[in-house]
FIBAGU-205060 format. One record per residue: residue number from 1; x, y, z of N, C-alpha, C in turn; residue in one letter. Coordinates in steps of 0.05 Angstrom, whole numbers, padded with zeros to 5 digits. Each point is the difference from the previous one (the first is absolute). Layout:
{atom NUM {X Y Z} {X Y Z} {X Y Z} 'A'}
...
This chain:
{atom 1 {00016 -00024 00000} {-00016 00024 00000} {00017 00025 00000} 'M'}
{atom 2 {00022 -00001 00015} {00018 00024 00001} {00012 00006 -00027} 'A'}
{atom 3 {00007 -00021 -00015} {00011 00003 -00027} {-00020 00015 -00018} 'K'}
{atom 4 {-00025 -00008 00002} {-00021 00012 -00016} {-00003 00030 00006} 'L'}
{atom 5 {00001 00006 00026} {-00003 00028 00008} {00024 00017 -00010} 'L'}
{atom 6 {00024 -00012 00001} {00023 00014 -00009} {-00002 00005 -00030} 'R'}
{atom 7 {-00009 -00020 -00015} {-00003 00003 -00029} {-00021 00021 -00006} 'K'}
{atom 8 {-00022 00000 00014} {-00021 00020 -00004} {00010 00028 00006} 'L'}
{atom 9 {00017 00003 00020} {00012 00026 00007} {00017 00010 -00023} 'T'}
{atom 10 {00016 -00018 -00011} {00017 00007 -00023} {-00017 00009 -00024} 'V'}
{atom 11 {-00020 -00015 -00006} {-00018 00006 -00022} {-00014 00027 00004} 'V'}
{atom 12 {-00009 00005 00025} {-00013 00025 00006} {00019 00024 -00004} 'A'}
{atom 13 {00025 -00004 00009} {00020 00021 -00004} {00006 00005 -00029} 'G'}
{atom 14 {00002 -00021 -00016} {00004 00003 -00029} {-00023 00014 -00013} 'A'}
{atom 15 {-00024 -00007 00008} {-00024 00013 -00011} {-00001 00030 00007} 'A'}
{atom 16 {00008 00006 00024} {00001 00029 00008} {00021 00015 -00016} 'G'}
{atom 17 {00023 -00012 -00004} {00021 00013 -00016} {-00010 00003 -00029} 'A'}
{atom 18 {-00014 -00020 -00011} {-00010 00002 -00027} {-00020 00023 -00003} 'A'}
{atom 19 {-00018 00002 00020} {-00020 00022 00000} {00014 00027 00000} 'R'}
{atom 20 {00020 00003 00017} {00014 00025 00001} {00014 00007 -00026} 'Q'}
{atom 21 {00012 -00021 -00013} {00014 00004 -00025} {-00020 00009 -00022} 'Y'}
{atom 22 {-00024 -00012 00000} {-00020 00007 -00020} {-00009 00029 00005} 'V'}
{atom 23 {-00003 00007 00025} {-00009 00027 00007} {00020 00021 -00009} 'K'}
{atom 24 {00026 -00006 00003} {00021 00018 -00007} {00007 00000 -00030} 'N'}
{atom 25 {-00006 -00022 -00014} {00008 -00003 -00029} {-00022 -00011 -00017} 'N'}
{atom 26 {-00024 00012 00000} {-00022 -00012 -00015} {00005 -00002 -00030} 'P'}
{atom 27 {00013 00020 -00012} {00005 -00001 -00029} {00019 -00023 -00007} 'D'}
{atom 28 {00021 -00003 00017} {00019 -00021 -00005} {-00013 -00028 00002} 'K'}
{atom 29 {-00017 -00003 00020} {-00014 -00026 00004} {-00018 -00006 -00024} 'V'}
{atom 30 {-00015 00020 -00009} {-00017 -00004 -00023} {00016 -00007 -00025} 'S'}
{atom 31 {00022 00014 -00004} {00017 -00005 -00023} {00011 -00029 00001} 'R'}
{atom 32 {00009 -00009 00023} {00011 -00027 00003} {-00022 -00021 -00004} 'M'}
{atom 33 {-00024 00006 00009} {-00022 -00019 -00005} {-00006 -00003 -00029} 'A'}
{atom 34 {00000 00023 -00015} {-00004 -00001 -00029} {00021 -00017 -00013} 'E'}
{atom 35 {00025 00005 00008} {00023 -00015 -00012} {-00003 -00030 00006} 'Q'}
{atom 36 {-00007 -00006 00024} {-00003 -00028 00008} {-00023 -00013 -00017} 'A'}
{atom 37 {-00021 00015 -00003} {-00023 -00010 -00016} {00008 -00006 -00029} 'G'}
{atom 38 {00015 00019 -00012} {00010 -00005 -00027} {00018 -00024 -00002} 'R'}
{atom 39 {00017 -00004 00020} {00018 -00023 00000} {-00016 -00026 00002} 'F'}
{atom 40 {-00019 00000 00018} {-00016 -00025 00004} {-00016 -00006 -00026} 'I'}
{atom 41 {-00012 00020 -00012} {-00014 -00004 -00025} {00018 -00010 -00022} 'N'}
{atom 42 {00024 00010 -00001} {00019 -00009 -00020} {00008 -00029 00005} 'K'}
{atom 43 {00006 -00007 00025} {00009 -00027 00006} {-00022 -00021 -00004} 'Q'}
{atom 44 {-00025 00008 00005} {-00023 -00018 -00002} {-00014 00002 -00028} 'T'}
{atom 45 {00012 00017 -00017} {-00011 00005 -00027} {-00029 00009 00002} 'K'}
{atom 46 {-00006 00017 00020} {-00027 00011 00003} {-00021 -00018 00011} 'G'}
{atom 47 {00007 -00024 00008} {-00020 -00020 00009} {-00016 00011 00024} 'K'}
{atom 48 {00013 00015 00017} {-00014 00010 00024} {-00003 00030 -00001} 'Y'}
{atom 49 {-00001 00011 -00024} {-00001 00029 -00004} {-00022 00014 00017} 'N'}
{atom 50 {-00024 -00011 -00001} {-00022 00013 00015} {00006 00000 00030} 'H'}
{atom 51 {00009 -00021 00011} {00006 -00001 00029} {00023 00018 00007} 'K'}
{atom 52 {00020 00001 -00016} {00023 00017 00005} {-00008 00030 -00001} 'V'}
{atom 53 {-00015 00007 -00021} {-00010 00027 -00002} {-00017 00008 00024} 'D'}
{atom 54 {-00017 -00018 00009} {-00016 00005 00023} {00017 00005 00025} 'S'}
{atom 55 {00020 -00016 00004} {00018 00003 00023} {00015 00027 -00001} 'A'}
{atom 56 {00009 00007 -00024} {00015 00025 -00003} {-00019 00024 00005} 'V'}
{atom 57 {-00024 -00002 -00009} {-00020 00021 00005} {-00005 00003 00030} 'A'}
{atom 58 {-00001 -00022 00015} {-00005 00001 00029} {00024 00013 00014} 'K'}
{atom 59 {00024 -00006 -00010} {00024 00013 00012} {-00001 00030 -00005} 'V'}
{atom 60 {-00007 00008 -00024} {-00003 00029 -00006} {-00019 00013 00018} 'R'}
{atom 61 {-00024 -00012 00004} {-00020 00011 00018} {00010 00002 00028} 'T'}
{atom 62 {00013 -00021 00010} {00010 00000 00027} {00022 00021 00004} 'A'}
{atom 63 {00017 00004 -00019} {00021 00019 00003} {-00011 00029 00000} 'T'}
{atom 64 {-00021 00004 -00016} {-00013 00027 00000} {-00012 00006 00028} 'R'}
{atom 65 {-00013 -00021 00011} {-00013 00004 00026} {00022 00004 00022} 'K'}
{atom 66 {00022 -00015 -00002} {00021 00003 00020} {00013 00027 -00002} 'A'}
{atom 67 {00003 00011 -00024} {00013 00026 -00004} {-00017 00022 00012} 'A'}
{atom 68 {-00026 -00003 -00001} {-00018 00021 00010} {-00002 00000 00031} 'K'}
{atom 69 {00004 -00023 00012} {-00002 -00001 00029} {00025 00008 00015} 'S'}
């Protein structure tokens, strides 16, 4: 049980750091998400294009919200 709590603490710390990074660099995060989406679409030959585009759009929305708060 103690191992699980330690792992959860590490994950929570990483999530907090990620939130702070997004808040400080929303444009960079959106740009990297776009680049990652293009890479995935290229590697999968567009097989998952709709799902990738949806995920990238969610990242864009979340970064806009984070930048405003």
